[in-house]
N, CA, C and O atoms as CSV, one atom per row, in Angstrom:
chain,resi,resn,atom,element,x,y,z
A,1,UNK,N,N,31.405,-26.781,-13.818
A,1,UNK,CA,C,31.094,-26.911,-12.401
A,1,UNK,C,C,31.718,-25.779,-11.594
A,1,UNK,O,O,31.097,-25.261,-10.665
A,2,UNK,N,N,32.947,-25.394,-11.945
A,2,UNK,CA,C,33.613,-24.333,-11.216
A,2,UNK,C,C,32.970,-22.980,-11.481
A,2,UNK,O,O,32.990,-22.108,-10.612
A,3,UNK,N,N,32.402,-22.790,-12.662
A,3,UNK,CA,C,31.778,-21.504,-12.993
A,3,UNK,C,C,30.549,-21.295,-12.112
A,3,UNK,O,O,30.290,-20.177,-11.667
A,4,UNK,N,N,29.795,-22.354,-11.859
A,4,UNK,CA,C,28.631,-22.219,-10.974
A,4,UNK,C,C,29.059,-21.812,-9.572
A,4,UNK,O,O,28.392,-21.003,-8.928
A,5,UNK,N,N,30.161,-22.366,-9.100
A,5,UNK,CA,C,30.649,-21.999,-7.771
A,5,UNK,C,C,31.111,-20.550,-7.733
A,5,UNK,O,O,30.931,-19.876,-6.719
A,6,UNK,N,N,31.699,-20.061,-8.809
A,6,UNK,CA,C,32.123,-18.665,-8.870
A,6,UNK,C,C,30.908,-17.747,-8.816
A,6,UNK,O,O,30.905,-16.748,-8.096
A,7,UNK,N,N,29.872,-18.095,-9.585
A,7,UNK,CA,C,28.643,-17.299,-9.561
A,7,UNK,C,C,27.990,-17.313,-8.180
A,7,UNK,O,O,27.501,-16.290,-7.700
A,8,UNK,N,N,27.991,-18.481,-7.552
A,8,UNK,CA,C,27.399,-18.597,-6.222
A,8,UNK,C,C,28.180,-17.774,-5.208
A,8,UNK,O,O,27.589,-17.114,-4.353
A,9,UNK,N,N,29.501,-17.808,-5.299
A,9,UNK,CA,C,30.336,-17.013,-4.402
A,9,UNK,C,C,30.113,-15.521,-4.632
A,9,UNK,O,O,30.002,-14.750,-3.678
A,10,UNK,N,N,30.046,-15.116,-5.900
A,10,UNK,CA,C,29.785,-13.718,-6.209
A,10,UNK,C,C,28.420,-13.290,-5.677
A,10,UNK,O,O,28.265,-12.171,-5.189
A,11,UNK,N,N,27.437,-14.176,-5.770
A,11,UNK,CA,C,26.107,-13.889,-5.259
A,11,UNK,C,C,26.141,-13.658,-3.748
A,11,UNK,O,O,25.569,-12.684,-3.259
A,12,UNK,N,N,26.791,-14.525,-3.021
A,12,UNK,CA,C,26.846,-14.390,-1.569
A,12,UNK,C,C,27.636,-13.157,-1.142
A,12,UNK,O,O,27.255,-12.483,-0.184
A,13,UNK,N,N,28.720,-12.856,-1.832
A,13,UNK,CA,C,29.518,-11.681,-1.497
A,13,UNK,C,C,28.719,-10.408,-1.765
A,13,UNK,O,O,28.761,-9.471,-0.967
A,14,UNK,N,N,27.987,-10.366,-2.888
A,14,UNK,CA,C,27.189,-9.174,-3.188
A,14,UNK,C,C,26.049,-9.003,-2.189
A,14,UNK,O,O,25.730,-7.875,-1.815
A,15,UNK,N,N,25.433,-10.089,-1.753
A,15,UNK,CA,C,24.390,-10.012,-0.730
A,15,UNK,C,C,24.975,-9.475,0.576
A,15,UNK,O,O,24.359,-8.644,1.243
A,16,UNK,N,N,26.170,-9.955,0.937
A,16,UNK,CA,C,26.820,-9.486,2.156
A,16,UNK,C,C,27.083,-7.988,2.095
A,16,UNK,O,O,26.779,-7.266,3.044
A,17,UNK,N,N,27.648,-7.514,0.981
A,17,UNK,CA,C,27.930,-6.086,0.866
A,17,UNK,C,C,26.661,-5.242,0.811
A,17,UNK,O,O,26.648,-4.111,1.298
A,18,UNK,N,N,25.606,-5.773,0.228
A,18,UNK,CA,C,24.330,-5.053,0.211
A,18,UNK,C,C,23.791,-4.891,1.631
A,18,UNK,O,O,23.387,-3.796,2.023
A,19,UNK,N,N,23.786,-5.968,2.392
A,19,UNK,CA,C,23.302,-5.901,3.772
A,19,UNK,C,C,24.211,-5.005,4.613
A,19,UNK,O,O,23.728,-4.236,5.443
A,20,UNK,N,N,25.514,-5.102,4.401
A,20,UNK,CA,C,26.461,-4.266,5.138
A,20,UNK,C,C,26.244,-2.782,4.836
A,20,UNK,O,O,26.255,-1.960,5.752
A,21,UNK,N,N,26.048,-2.430,3.565
A,21,UNK,CA,C,25.852,-1.018,3.219
A,21,UNK,C,C,24.511,-0.499,3.736
A,21,UNK,O,O,24.411,0.660,4.139
A,22,UNK,N,N,23.488,-1.340,3.729
A,22,UNK,CA,C,22.198,-0.920,4.296
A,22,UNK,C,C,22.347,-0.676,5.794
A,22,UNK,O,O,21.785,0.280,6.328
A,23,UNK,N,N,23.093,-1.525,6.464
A,23,UNK,CA,C,23.315,-1.359,7.903
A,23,UNK,C,C,24.059,-0.061,8.189
A,23,UNK,O,O,23.714,0.657,9.128
A,24,UNK,N,N,25.067,0.244,7.395
A,24,UNK,CA,C,25.822,1.493,7.578
A,24,UNK,C,C,24.911,2.695,7.353
A,24,UNK,O,O,24.968,3.660,8.114
A,25,UNK,N,N,24.070,2.651,6.320
A,25,UNK,CA,C,23.183,3.773,6.035
A,25,UNK,C,C,22.168,3.976,7.156
A,25,UNK,O,O,21.868,5.110,7.529
A,26,UNK,N,N,21.645,2.882,7.688
A,26,UNK,CA,C,20.669,3.000,8.780
A,26,UNK,C,C,21.322,3.586,10.024
A,26,UNK,O,O,20.730,4.430,10.697
A,27,UNK,N,N,22.536,3.145,10.334
A,27,UNK,CA,C,23.187,3.677,11.530
A,27,UNK,C,C,23.541,5.148,11.349
A,27,UNK,O,O,23.447,5.924,12.300
A,28,UNK,N,N,23.950,5.548,10.136
A,28,UNK,CA,C,24.227,6.964,9.890
A,28,UNK,C,C,22.955,7.800,10.010
A,28,UNK,O,O,22.984,8.912,10.536
A,29,UNK,N,N,21.850,7.265,9.524
A,29,UNK,CA,C,20.585,7.984,9.619
A,29,UNK,C,C,20.161,8.132,11.074
A,29,UNK,O,O,19.676,9.191,11.472
A,30,UNK,N,N,20.335,7.090,11.866
A,30,UNK,CA,C,19.963,7.166,13.270
A,30,UNK,C,C,20.831,8.159,14.024
A,30,UNK,O,O,20.338,8.884,14.888
A,31,UNK,N,N,22.117,8.200,13.706
A,31,UNK,CA,C,22.984,9.171,14.359
A,31,UNK,C,C,22.629,10.591,13.940
A,31,UNK,O,O,22.739,11.520,14.741
A,32,UNK,N,N,22.206,10.767,12.693
A,32,UNK,CA,C,21.842,12.102,12.226
A,32,UNK,C,C,20.524,12.569,12.841
A,32,UNK,O,O,20.268,13.771,12.908
A,33,UNK,N,N,19.691,11.641,13.288
A,33,UNK,CA,C,18.407,12.004,13.867
A,33,UNK,C,C,18.505,12.355,15.344
A,33,UNK,O,O,17.498,12.724,15.948
A,34,UNK,N,N,19.665,12.253,15.931
A,34,UNK,CA,C,19.821,12.684,17.308
A,34,UNK,C,C,19.743,11.578,18.327
A,34,UNK,O,O,19.511,11.850,19.505
A,35,UNK,N,N,19.928,10.340,17.920
A,35,UNK,CA,C,19.887,9.256,18.892
A,35,UNK,C,C,21.301,8.846,19.285
A,35,UNK,O,O,21.599,7.659,19.418
A,36,UNK,N,N,22.146,9.815,19.464
A,36,UNK,CA,C,23.539,9.547,19.800
A,36,UNK,C,C,23.709,9.209,21.264
A,36,UNK,O,O,22.740,8.876,21.946
A,37,UNK,N,N,24.922,9.292,21.745
A,37,UNK,CA,C,25.197,8.922,23.136
A,37,UNK,C,C,24.580,9.883,24.143
A,37,UNK,O,O,24.408,9.527,25.309
A,38,UNK,N,N,24.244,11.104,23.708
A,38,UNK,CA,C,23.624,12.031,24.659
A,38,UNK,C,C,22.157,11.719,24.882
A,38,UNK,O,O,21.570,12.164,25.869
A,39,UNK,N,N,21.561,10.964,23.983
A,39,UNK,CA,C,20.158,10.589,24.155
A,39,UNK,C,C,19.198,11.720,23.896
A,39,UNK,O,O,18.121,11.755,24.491
A,40,UNK,N,N,19.551,12.645,23.029
A,40,UNK,CA,C,18.681,13.788,22.763
A,40,UNK,C,C,17.717,13.454,21.633
A,40,UNK,O,O,17.958,13.798,20.476
A,41,UNK,N,N,16.639,12.788,21.974
A,41,UNK,CA,C,15.621,12.443,20.992
A,41,UNK,C,C,14.684,13.633,20.824
A,41,UNK,O,O,13.991,14.016,21.767
A,42,UNK,N,N,14.661,14.204,19.660
A,42,UNK,CA,C,13.761,15.322,19.395
A,42,UNK,C,C,12.871,14.964,18.225
A,42,UNK,O,O,13.272,14.223,17.327
A,43,UNK,N,N,11.674,15.488,18.239
A,43,UNK,CA,C,10.729,15.265,17.149
A,43,UNK,C,C,10.374,16.582,16.515
A,43,UNK,O,O,10.194,17.589,17.200
A,44,UNK,N,N,10.275,16.571,15.211
A,44,UNK,CA,C,9.826,17.763,14.509
A,44,UNK,C,C,8.304,17.800,14.552
A,44,UNK,O,O,7.648,16.764,14.441
A,45,UNK,N,N,7.752,18.983,14.710
A,45,UNK,CA,C,6.301,19.116,14.711
A,45,UNK,C,C,5.746,18.990,13.302
A,45,UNK,O,O,6.374,19.438,12.343
A,46,UNK,N,N,4.582,18.387,13.174
A,46,UNK,CA,C,3.951,18.186,11.879
A,46,UNK,C,C,2.681,19.010,11.813
A,46,UNK,O,O,1.805,18.883,12.670
A,47,UNK,N,N,2.579,19.844,10.810
A,47,UNK,CA,C,1.371,20.615,10.579
A,47,UNK,C,C,0.532,19.840,9.572
A,47,UNK,O,O,0.840,19.827,8.381
A,48,UNK,N,N,-0.517,19.199,10.046
A,48,UNK,CA,C,-1.305,18.328,9.186
A,48,UNK,C,C,-2.508,19.037,8.558
A,48,UNK,O,O,-3.439,18.376,8.097
A,49,UNK,N,N,-2.499,20.350,8.535
A,49,UNK,CA,C,-3.668,21.060,8.007
A,49,UNK,C,C,-3.835,20.835,6.510
A,49,UNK,O,O,-4.964,20.737,6.030
A,50,UNK,N,N,-2.728,20.749,5.757
A,50,UNK,CA,C,-2.832,20.527,4.323
A,50,UNK,C,C,-3.395,19.136,4.027
A,50,UNK,O,O,-4.234,18.981,3.140
A,51,UNK,N,N,-2.937,18.133,4.763
A,51,UNK,CA,C,-3.445,16.775,4.577
A,51,UNK,C,C,-4.909,16.701,4.974
A,51,UNK,O,O,-5.714,16.091,4.269
A,52,UNK,N,N,-5.260,17.315,6.095
A,52,UNK,CA,C,-6.651,17.292,6.552
A,52,UNK,C,C,-7.574,17.997,5.563
A,52,UNK,O,O,-8.689,17.535,5.322
A,53,UNK,N,N,-7.122,19.113,4.987
A,53,UNK,CA,C,-7.948,19.814,4.011
A,53,UNK,C,C,-8.105,19.014,2.719
A,53,UNK,O,O,-9.178,19.023,2.116
A,54,UNK,N,N,-7.060,18.328,2.292
A,54,UNK,CA,C,-7.149,17.505,1.086
A,54,UNK,C,C,-8.101,16.337,1.299
A,54,UNK,O,O,-8.909,16.022,0.425
A,55,UNK,N,N,-8.006,15.701,2.451
A,55,UNK,CA,C,-8.924,14.596,2.750
A,55,UNK,C,C,-10.345,15.113,2.877
A,55,UNK,O,O,-11.287,14.454,2.435
A,56,UNK,N,N,-10.510,16.284,3.475
A,56,UNK,CA,C,-11.845,16.878,3.578
A,56,UNK,C,C,-12.445,17.174,2.227
A,56,UNK,O,O,-13.632,16.928,2.010
A,57,UNK,N,N,-11.632,17.709,1.294
A,57,UNK,CA,C,-12.142,17.957,-0.059
A,57,UNK,C,C,-12.532,16.660,-0.753
A,57,UNK,O,O,-13.568,16.595,-1.416
A,58,UNK,N,N,-11.712,15.634,-0.605
A,58,UNK,CA,C,-12.006,14.347,-1.234
A,58,UNK,C,C,-13.278,13.726,-0.666
A,58,UNK,O,O,-14.111,13.216,-1.414
A,59,UNK,N,N,-13.425,13.770,0.650
A,59,UNK,CA,C,-14.623,13.190,1.259
A,59,UNK,C,C,-15.863,14.002,0.919
A,59,UNK,O,O,-16.947,13.437,0.769
A,60,UNK,N,N,-15.721,15.332,0.794
A,60,UNK,CA,C,-16.867,16.144,0.409
A,60,UNK,C,C,-17.297,15.827,-1.025
A,60,UNK,O,O,-18.490,15.840,-1.331
A,61,UNK,N,N,-16.330,15.543,-1.906
A,61,UNK,CA,C,-16.675,15.128,-3.272
A,61,UNK,C,C,-17.421,13.802,-3.267
A,61,UNK,O,O,-18.437,13.649,-3.946
A,62,UNK,N,N,-16.907,12.833,-2.489
A,62,UNK,CA,C,-17.529,11.507,-2.475
A,62,UNK,C,C,-18.882,11.502,-1.784
A,62,UNK,O,O,-19.728,10.660,-2.083
A,63,UNK,N,N,-19.094,12.427,-0.871
A,63,UNK,CA,C,-20.389,12.488,-0.194
A,63,UNK,C,C,-21.433,13.236,-1.017
A,63,UNK,O,O,-22.627,13.123,-0.739
A,64,UNK,N,N,-21.014,13.987,-2.012
A,64,UNK,CA,C,-21.924,14.826,-2.777
A,64,UNK,C,C,-22.398,14.159,-4.052
A,64,UNK,O,O,-22.719,12.971,-4.077
A,65,UNK,N,N,-22.434,14.955,-5.111
A,65,UNK,CA,C,-22.971,14.496,-6.388
A,65,UNK,C,C,-22.094,13.414,-7.028
A,65,UNK,O,O,-22.611,12.531,-7.712
A,66,UNK,N,N,-20.784,13.472,-6.815
A,66,UNK,CA,C,-19.907,12.456,-7.394
A,66,UNK,C,C,-20.170,11.086,-6.773
A,66,UNK,O,O,-20.150,10.071,-7.470
A,67,UNK,N,N,-20.417,11.055,-5.467
A,67,UNK,CA,C,-20.763,9.790,-4.812
A,67,UNK,C,C,-22.086,9.236,-5.306
A,67,UNK,O,O,-22.242,8.025,-5.459
A,68,UNK,N,N,-23.049,10.133,-5.558
A,68,UNK,CA,C,-24.334,9.683,-6.097
A,68,UNK,C,C,-24.158,9.125,-7.507
A,68,UNK,O,O,-24.795,8.134,-7.868
A,69,UNK,N,N,-23.297,9.757,-8.303
A,69,UNK,CA,C,-23.021,9.256,-9.645
A,69,UNK,C,C,-22.373,7.877,-9.592
A,69,UNK,O,O,-22.743,6.986,-10.357
A,70,UNK,N,N,-21.406,7.697,-8.692
A,70,UNK,CA,C,-20.766,6.384,-8.531
A,70,UNK,C,C,-21.795,5.341,-8.128
A,70,UNK,O,O,-21.775,4.221,-8.637
A,71,UNK,N,N,-22.701,5.702,-7.211
A,71,UNK,CA,C,-23.714,4.755,-6.746
A,71,UNK,C,C,-24.642,4.354,-7.885
A,71,UNK,O,O,-24.927,3.167,-8.049
A,72,UNK,N,N,-25.115,5.303,-8.667
A,72,UNK,CA,C,-26.063,5.004,-9.745
A,72,UNK,C,C,-25.400,4.170,-10.833
A,72,UNK,O,O,-25.976,3.191,-11.308
A,73,UNK,N,N,-24.184,4.558,-11.230
A,73,UNK,CA,C,-23.489,3.809,-12.284
A,73,UNK,C,C,-23.166,2.391,-11.816
A,73,UNK,O,O,-23.324,1.443,-12.584
A,74,UNK,N,N,-22.720,2.230,-10.579
A,74,UNK,CA,C,-22.417,0.889,-10.066
A,74,UNK,C,C,-23.686,0.050,-9.961
A,74,UNK,O,O,-23.645,-1.151,-10.230
A,75,UNK,N,N,-24.819,0.654,-9.574
A,75,UNK,CA,C,-26.077,-0.087,-9.517
A,75,UNK,C,C,-26.528,-0.542,-10.890
A,75,UNK,O,O,-26.964,-1.682,-11.049
A,76,UNK,N,N,-26.431,0.330,-11.887
A,76,UNK,CA,C,-26.826,-0.050,-13.248
A,76,UNK,C,C,-25.906,-1.137,-13.790
A,76,UNK,O,O,-26.374,-2.088,-14.416
A,77,UNK,N,N,-24.604,-1.005,-13.557
A,77,UNK,CA,C,-23.669,-2.037,-14.008
A,77,UNK,C,C,-23.886,-3.357,-13.278
A,77,UNK,O,O,-23.667,-4.419,-13.861
A,78,UNK,N,N,-24.309,-3.318,-12.022
A,78,UNK,CA,C,-24.620,-4.557,-11.293
A,78,UNK,C,C,-25.817,-5.252,-11.921
A,78,UNK,O,O,-25.824,-6.476,-12.058
A,79,UNK,N,N,-26.823,-4.484,-12.302
A,79,UNK,CA,C,-27.998,-5.087,-12.951
A,79,UNK,C,C,-27.621,-5.685,-14.298
A,79,UNK,O,O,-28.064,-6.783,-14.635
A,80,UNK,N,N,-26.806,-4.971,-15.072
A,80,UNK,CA,C,-26.383,-5.482,-16.385
A,80,UNK,C,C,-25.515,-6.730,-16.217
A,80,UNK,O,O,-25.679,-7.699,-16.958
A,81,UNK,N,N,-24.597,-6.717,-15.254
A,81,UNK,CA,C,-23.737,-7.882,-15.038
A,81,UNK,C,C,-24.532,-9.088,-14.578
A,81,UNK,O,O,-24.233,-10.214,-14.976
A,82,UNK,N,N,-25.545,-8.870,-13.740
A,82,UNK,CA,C,-26.379,-9.989,-13.293
A,82,UNK,C,C,-27.213,-10.532,-14.448
A,82,UNK,O,O,-27.446,-11.738,-14.529
A,83,UNK,N,N,-27.659,-9.660,-15.335
A,83,UNK,CA,C,-28.443,-10.120,-16.484
A,83,UNK,C,C,-27.582,-10.932,-17.445
A,83,UNK,O,O,-28.091,-11.822,-18.127
A,84,UNK,N,N,-26.311,-10.644,-17.508
A,84,UNK,CA,C,-25.423,-11.383,-18.402
A,84,UNK,C,C,-24.846,-12.628,-17.748
A,84,UNK,O,O,-24.141,-13.391,-18.408
A,85,UNK,N,N,-25.124,-12.853,-16.481
A,85,UNK,CA,C,-24.692,-14.079,-15.813
A,85,UNK,C,C,-23.407,-13.946,-15.022
A,85,UNK,O,O,-22.934,-14.937,-14.465
A,86,UNK,N,N,-22.842,-12.791,-14.952
A,86,UNK,CA,C,-21.608,-12.597,-14.195
A,86,UNK,C,C,-21.976,-12.147,-12.780
A,86,UNK,O,O,-21.913,-10.962,-12.452
A,87,UNK,N,N,-22.359,-13.118,-11.956
A,87,UNK,CA,C,-22.858,-12.796,-10.618
A,87,UNK,C,C,-21.749,-12.302,-9.687
A,87,UNK,O,O,-22.004,-11.527,-8.766
A,88,UNK,N,N,-20.538,-12.750,-9.930
A,88,UNK,CA,C,-19.425,-12.290,-9.108
A,88,UNK,C,C,-19.185,-10.794,-9.320
A,88,UNK,O,O,-19.000,-10.049,-8.358
A,89,UNK,N,N,-19.190,-10.358,-10.581
A,89,UNK,CA,C,-19.029,-8.943,-10.875
A,89,UNK,C,C,-20.229,-8.150,-10.373
A,89,UNK,O,O,-20.082,-7.015,-9.920
A,90,UNK,N,N,-21.417,-8.747,-10.453
A,90,UNK,CA,C,-22.621,-8.067,-9.976
A,90,UNK,C,C,-22.554,-7.832,-8.470
A,90,UNK,O,O,-22.955,-6.772,-7.988
A,91,UNK,N,N,-22.053,-8.809,-7.732
A,91,UNK,CA,C,-21.930,-8.624,-6.286
A,91,UNK,C,C,-20.884,-7.550,-5.956
A,91,UNK,O,O,-21.062,-6.780,-5.012
A,92,UNK,N,N,-19.806,-7.501,-6.724
A,92,UNK,CA,C,-18.810,-6.457,-6.521
A,92,UNK,C,C,-19.376,-5.069,-6.775
A,92,UNK,O,O,-19.124,-4.134,-6.016
A,93,UNK,N,N,-20.145,-4.946,-7.854
A,93,UNK,CA,C,-20.774,-3.651,-8.159
A,93,UNK,C,C,-21.812,-3.286,-7.103
A,93,UNK,O,O,-21.968,-2.115,-6.758
A,94,UNK,N,N,-22.509,-4.270,-6.601
A,94,UNK,CA,C,-23.506,-4.012,-5.557
A,94,UNK,C,C,-22.834,-3.515,-4.276
A,94,UNK,O,O,-23.362,-2.628,-3.605
A,95,UNK,N,N,-21.679,-4.078,-3.936
A,95,UNK,CA,C,-20.938,-3.612,-2.761
A,95,UNK,C,C,-20.476,-2.177,-2.955
A,95,UNK,O,O,-20.545,-1.377,-2.022
A,96,UNK,N,N,-20.002,-1.835,-4.165
A,96,UNK,CA,C,-19.576,-0.465,-4.449
A,96,UNK,C,C,-20.761,0.490,-4.344
A,96,UNK,O,O,-20.634,1.570,-3.767
A,97,UNK,N,N,-21.913,0.104,-4.896
A,97,UNK,CA,C,-23.095,0.970,-4.852
A,97,UNK,C,C,-23.568,1.190,-3.415
A,97,UNK,O,O,-23.876,2.320,-3.034
A,98,UNK,N,N,-23.627,0.132,-2.619
A,98,UNK,CA,C,-24.054,0.278,-1.234
A,98,UNK,C,C,-23.018,1.051,-0.416
A,98,UNK,O,O,-23.382,1.823,0.471
A,99,UNK,N,N,-21.732,0.847,-0.708
A,99,UNK,CA,C,-20.691,1.601,-0.010
A,99,UNK,C,C,-20.779,3.086,-0.303
A,99,UNK,O,O,-20.599,3.908,0.595
A,100,UNK,N,N,-21.055,3.439,-1.548
A,100,UNK,CA,C,-21.208,4.852,-1.891
A,100,UNK,C,C,-22.476,5.427,-1.259
A,100,UNK,O,O,-22.533,6.618,-0.951
A,101,UNK,N,N,-23.487,4.584,-1.069
A,101,UNK,CA,C,-24.748,5.044,-0.474
A,101,UNK,C,C,-24.573,5.364,1.012
A,101,UNK,O,O,-25.116,6.357,1.495
A,102,UNK,N,N,-23.825,4.537,1.740
A,102,UNK,CA,C,-23.693,4.738,3.183
A,102,UNK,C,C,-22.383,5.420,3.562
A,102,UNK,O,O,-22.014,5.433,4.737
A,103,UNK,N,N,-21.668,5.993,2.578
A,103,UNK,CA,C,-20.374,6.600,2.856
A,103,UNK,C,C,-20.490,7.780,3.811
A,103,UNK,O,O,-19.643,7.939,4.690
A,104,UNK,N,N,-21.503,8.597,3.662
A,104,UNK,CA,C,-21.652,9.782,4.517
A,104,UNK,C,C,-21.804,9.370,5.985
A,104,UNK,O,O,-21.193,9.977,6.865
A,105,UNK,N,N,-22.598,8.365,6.245
A,105,UNK,CA,C,-22.789,7.926,7.623
A,105,UNK,C,C,-21.500,7.334,8.203
A,105,UNK,O,O,-21.166,7.584,9.361
A,106,UNK,N,N,-20.777,6.548,7.395
A,106,UNK,CA,C,-19.533,5.947,7.882
A,106,UNK,C,C,-18.455,6.994,8.142
A,106,UNK,O,O,-17.735,6.914,9.137
A,107,UNK,N,N,-18.344,7.971,7.250
A,107,UNK,CA,C,-17.318,9.002,7.427
A,107,UNK,C,C,-17.613,9.838,8.664
A,107,UNK,O,O,-16.709,10.107,9.456
A,108,UNK,N,N,-18.866,10.253,8.844
A,108,UNK,CA,C,-19.182,11.069,10.025
A,108,UNK,C,C,-19.090,10.248,11.308
A,108,UNK,O,O,-18.810,10.802,12.372
A,109,UNK,N,N,-19.323,8.936,11.228
A,109,UNK,CA,C,-19.235,8.090,12.405
A,109,UNK,C,C,-17.791,7.888,12.838
A,109,UNK,O,O,-17.481,8.010,14.023
A,110,UNK,N,N,-16.904,7.581,11.899
A,110,UNK,CA,C,-15.530,7.235,12.251
A,110,UNK,C,C,-14.567,8.413,12.230
A,110,UNK,O,O,-13.605,8.419,12.999
A,111,UNK,N,N,-14.789,9.404,11.384
A,111,UNK,CA,C,-13.821,10.481,11.223
A,111,UNK,C,C,-14.357,11.849,11.599
A,111,UNK,O,O,-13.597,12.818,11.598
A,112,UNK,N,N,-15.606,11.961,11.912
A,112,UNK,CA,C,-16.188,13.264,12.225
A,112,UNK,C,C,-16.567,14.000,10.946
A,112,UNK,O,O,-16.198,13.593,9.844
A,113,UNK,N,N,-17.296,15.071,11.110
A,113,UNK,CA,C,-17.752,15.810,9.929
A,113,UNK,C,C,-17.366,17.278,10.008
A,113,UNK,O,O,-18.067,18.129,9.461
A,114,UNK,N,N,-16.276,17.587,10.672
A,114,UNK,CA,C,-15.877,18.974,10.839
A,114,UNK,C,C,-14.794,19.381,9.853
A,114,UNK,O,O,-13.856,20.086,10.224
A,115,UNK,N,N,-14.910,18.945,8.593
A,115,UNK,CA,C,-13.970,19.349,7.565
A,115,UNK,C,C,-14.398,20.701,7.030
A,115,UNK,O,O,-15.475,20.830,6.449
A,116,UNK,N,N,-13.559,21.713,7.224
A,116,UNK,CA,C,-13.910,23.054,6.749
A,116,UNK,C,C,-13.666,23.151,5.257
A,116,UNK,O,O,-12.863,22.412,4.686
A,117,UNK,N,N,-14.377,24.077,4.641
A,117,UNK,CA,C,-14.214,24.294,3.205
A,117,UNK,C,C,-12.846,24.903,2.950
A,117,UNK,O,O,-12.470,25.896,3.574
A,118,UNK,N,N,-12.117,24.310,2.044
A,118,UNK,CA,C,-10.757,24.760,1.756
A,118,UNK,C,C,-10.651,25.071,0.274
A,118,UNK,O,O,-10.889,24.200,-0.563
A,119,UNK,N,N,-10.304,26.274,-0.048
A,119,UNK,CA,C,-10.162,26.691,-1.431
A,119,UNK,C,C,-8.677,26.879,-1.727
A,119,UNK,O,O,-7.929,27.396,-0.897
A,120,UNK,N,N,-8.268,26.462,-2.896
A,120,UNK,CA,C,-6.872,26.659,-3.297
A,120,UNK,C,C,-6.673,28.038,-3.844
A,120,UNK,O,O,-5.561,28.393,-4.235
């Protein structure tokens, strides 16, 4: 009975020290970021051109021949799954095929289509 209490006490003490050390680390990080008593909050500028170009390359792949391949393969697999009686899988494949079919319209509607060609 006493051993269980020792384990329980050790558990609570370790949880306390874990929370305490996380709190210390967070406060040190906040002080290092410039939120000290002077109130000098500064932000670093982010150049998102690399991320935008990577997303543009990915969307251009999905809108092109690779997207058509995904659509055709998902449509054929939906037909095969429906023929075998797995209607749940067939509906999933049908959603993938239709999503690949209308991807170009959705991307240009929500994100624009001004992704420039980016070569590595």
